[in-house]
C-alpha beads as a LAMMPS data file, in Angstrom:
LAMMPS data file: protein, C-alpha beads

145 atoms
144 bonds

1 atom types
1 bond types

-500.0 500.0 xlo xhi
-500.0 500.0 ylo yhi
-500.0 500.0 zlo zhi

Masses

1 110.0

Atoms # bond

1 1 1 37.566 -150.824 388.350
2 1 1 35.071 -148.073 388.493
3 1 1 32.077 -148.981 385.980
4 1 1 29.830 -145.856 384.699
5 1 1 26.419 -147.786 384.796
6 1 1 23.466 -145.831 385.785
7 1 1 20.862 -147.600 388.405
8 1 1 18.543 -148.892 385.690
9 1 1 21.595 -150.474 383.526
10 1 1 22.860 -152.036 386.979
11 1 1 19.458 -153.242 387.723
12 1 1 18.881 -154.887 384.182
13 1 1 22.264 -156.337 384.686
14 1 1 21.667 -158.091 387.879
15 1 1 18.447 -159.382 386.809
16 1 1 19.643 -160.730 383.600
17 1 1 22.774 -162.645 385.242
18 1 1 20.397 -164.011 387.968
19 1 1 18.028 -165.309 385.102
20 1 1 21.033 -166.946 383.306
21 1 1 21.786 -168.565 386.502
22 1 1 18.485 -169.984 387.220
23 1 1 18.058 -170.913 383.507
24 1 1 21.436 -173.175 383.749
25 1 1 20.525 -174.269 387.187
26 1 1 17.305 -175.560 386.233
27 1 1 18.550 -176.426 382.304
28 1 1 15.903 -174.192 381.123
29 1 1 17.525 -173.486 377.721
30 1 1 14.844 -174.652 375.764
31 1 1 12.612 -171.431 376.821
32 1 1 14.785 -168.968 375.823
33 1 1 13.340 -168.484 372.459
34 1 1 9.827 -168.303 373.951
35 1 1 10.723 -165.862 376.369
36 1 1 12.582 -163.569 373.830
37 1 1 9.553 -163.834 371.440
38 1 1 7.217 -162.810 374.193
39 1 1 9.368 -160.219 375.510
40 1 1 9.588 -158.653 371.888
41 1 1 5.708 -158.423 371.359
42 1 1 5.393 -156.684 374.488
43 1 1 8.084 -154.487 373.800
44 1 1 6.815 -153.636 370.388
45 1 1 3.123 -153.360 371.882
46 1 1 4.171 -150.888 374.561
47 1 1 6.500 -148.720 372.027
48 1 1 4.105 -148.651 369.282
49 1 1 1.068 -147.789 371.785
50 1 1 3.190 -145.141 373.284
51 1 1 3.467 -143.376 369.529
52 1 1 -0.143 -143.814 368.890
53 1 1 0.302 -146.875 366.618
54 1 1 -2.480 -149.097 368.209
55 1 1 -2.846 -151.372 365.051
56 1 1 0.798 -151.881 364.831
57 1 1 1.040 -152.520 368.444
58 1 1 -1.615 -155.040 368.783
59 1 1 -0.152 -156.987 365.756
60 1 1 3.346 -157.050 367.151
61 1 1 1.768 -158.555 370.439
62 1 1 -0.553 -160.751 368.678
63 1 1 2.244 -162.228 366.866
64 1 1 5.193 -161.902 369.161
65 1 1 3.412 -163.648 372.178
66 1 1 1.700 -165.918 369.969
67 1 1 4.806 -167.393 368.570
68 1 1 6.141 -167.790 372.106
69 1 1 3.365 -169.660 373.013
70 1 1 3.295 -171.903 369.989
71 1 1 7.001 -172.521 370.544
72 1 1 6.352 -173.669 374.200
73 1 1 3.631 -176.136 373.231
74 1 1 5.426 -177.071 370.102
75 1 1 2.568 -176.482 367.479
76 1 1 4.447 -173.890 365.268
77 1 1 3.887 -174.845 361.656
78 1 1 -0.325 -175.386 362.442
79 1 1 -0.075 -172.630 364.658
80 1 1 1.552 -170.028 362.266
81 1 1 -1.190 -170.447 359.890
82 1 1 -3.603 -170.186 362.687
83 1 1 -2.081 -166.669 363.850
84 1 1 -1.960 -165.394 360.272
85 1 1 -5.666 -166.137 360.027
86 1 1 -6.273 -164.442 363.647
87 1 1 -4.050 -161.426 362.147
88 1 1 -6.282 -160.968 359.152
89 1 1 -9.456 -161.136 360.867
90 1 1 -8.005 -158.677 363.543
91 1 1 -7.038 -155.871 360.700
92 1 1 -9.038 -152.759 361.272
93 1 1 -10.206 -153.732 364.394
94 1 1 -7.078 -153.455 366.479
95 1 1 -8.377 -150.654 368.518
96 1 1 -11.243 -152.429 369.872
97 1 1 -9.250 -155.503 370.436
98 1 1 -6.922 -153.177 372.420
99 1 1 -9.398 -151.444 374.477
100 1 1 -10.896 -154.927 375.349
101 1 1 -7.419 -156.043 376.497
102 1 1 -6.898 -153.132 378.683
103 1 1 -10.430 -153.437 380.207
104 1 1 -9.506 -156.838 381.265
105 1 1 -6.107 -155.990 382.444
106 1 1 -7.365 -153.120 384.683
107 1 1 -10.192 -155.309 385.678
108 1 1 -7.781 -157.844 387.123
109 1 1 -5.217 -155.406 388.538
110 1 1 -8.396 -153.805 390.395
111 1 1 -9.428 -156.884 391.812
112 1 1 -5.851 -157.464 393.164
113 1 1 -5.648 -154.184 394.808
114 1 1 -9.141 -154.528 395.961
115 1 1 -8.884 -157.927 397.630
116 1 1 -8.720 -157.280 401.147
117 1 1 -6.215 -159.181 403.340
118 1 1 -7.930 -162.182 404.968
119 1 1 -8.307 -161.098 408.652
120 1 1 -6.910 -163.761 410.953
121 1 1 -9.794 -165.593 412.456
122 1 1 -9.837 -165.116 416.463
123 1 1 -8.797 -168.385 418.112
124 1 1 -11.931 -169.502 420.337
125 1 1 -11.061 -168.566 423.806
126 1 1 -11.437 -171.791 426.091
127 1 1 -13.628 -170.462 429.187
128 1 1 -11.478 -170.807 432.463
129 1 1 -12.715 -173.309 434.730
130 1 1 -12.194 -173.716 438.379
131 1 1 -12.802 -176.676 440.028
132 1 1 -13.969 -175.984 443.895
133 1 1 -13.370 -179.407 445.300
134 1 1 -11.148 -181.953 443.406
135 1 1 -12.168 -185.107 445.038
136 1 1 -16.258 -184.617 445.308
137 1 1 -18.133 -186.965 447.213
138 1 1 -21.285 -188.363 446.260
139 1 1 -24.150 -185.789 446.351
140 1 1 -21.705 -182.773 446.346
141 1 1 -21.731 -179.990 443.539
142 1 1 -18.884 -178.813 441.661
143 1 1 -18.944 -175.230 441.008
144 1 1 -17.700 -173.930 437.467
145 1 1 -16.624 -170.324 437.120

Bonds

1 1 1 2
2 1 2 3
3 1 3 4
4 1 4 5
5 1 5 6
6 1 6 7
7 1 7 8
8 1 8 9
9 1 9 10
10 1 10 11
11 1 11 12
12 1 12 13
13 1 13 14
14 1 14 15
15 1 15 16
16 1 16 17
17 1 17 18
18 1 18 19
19 1 19 20
20 1 20 21
21 1 21 22
22 1 22 23
23 1 23 24
24 1 24 25
25 1 25 26
26 1 26 27
27 1 27 28
28 1 28 29
29 1 29 30
30 1 30 31
31 1 31 32
32 1 32 33
33 1 33 34
34 1 34 35
35 1 35 36
36 1 36 37
37 1 37 38
38 1 38 39
39 1 39 40
40 1 40 41
41 1 41 42
42 1 42 43
43 1 43 44
44 1 44 45
45 1 45 46
46 1 46 47
47 1 47 48
48 1 48 49
49 1 49 50
50 1 50 51
51 1 51 52
52 1 52 53
53 1 53 54
54 1 54 55
55 1 55 56
56 1 56 57
57 1 57 58
58 1 58 59
59 1 59 60
60 1 60 61
61 1 61 62
62 1 62 63
63 1 63 64
64 1 64 65
65 1 65 66
66 1 66 67
67 1 67 68
68 1 68 69
69 1 69 70
70 1 70 71
71 1 71 72
72 1 72 73
73 1 73 74
74 1 74 75
75 1 75 76
76 1 76 77
77 1 77 78
78 1 78 79
79 1 79 80
80 1 80 81
81 1 81 82
82 1 82 83
83 1 83 84
84 1 84 85
85 1 85 86
86 1 86 87
87 1 87 88
88 1 88 89
89 1 89 90
90 1 90 91
91 1 91 92
92 1 92 93
93 1 93 94
94 1 94 95
95 1 95 96
96 1 96 97
97 1 97 98
98 1 98 99
99 1 99 100
100 1 100 101
101 1 101 102
102 1 102 103
103 1 103 104
104 1 104 105
105 1 105 106
106 1 106 107
107 1 107 108
108 1 108 109
109 1 109 110
110 1 110 111
111 1 111 112
112 1 112 113
113 1 113 114
114 1 114 115
115 1 115 116
116 1 116 117
117 1 117 118
118 1 118 119
119 1 119 120
120 1 120 121
121 1 121 122
122 1 122 123
123 1 123 124
124 1 124 125
125 1 125 126
126 1 126 127
127 1 127 128
128 1 128 129
129 1 129 130
130 1 130 131
131 1 131 132
132 1 132 133
133 1 133 134
134 1 134 135
135 1 135 136
136 1 136 137
137 1 137 138
138 1 138 139
139 1 139 140
140 1 140 141
141 1 141 142
142 1 142 143
143 1 143 144
144 1 144 145
């Protein structure tokens, strides 16, 4: 059987199968709606922002990621009211909010890249000790080299 899939499709299919396997093993079926909502919000954000519709992008991300979080913490009904209020307050300020989020993400990314790997601390070398006379008698001096 010859599947005519390009490399991206194959990679996506492989990741999807592994994800479903992990969900089944750990019984995480309850998390699927939240993950889908968050992924949808991020996808809408990226697509709308790519075509220059920043306002729609920010609103899509707000609702997708916001609803995902509300489902996770089981705070849907009052949370939707809070999201609706935040969405209304954000109207007309989406570009500014997007710029702030982009700055914050670039700061986090630059910190990750700039964080130098911690060099291994050199192990303190123990001085070599040579005993000249193993059983000194009283009054003899032991030399250490």
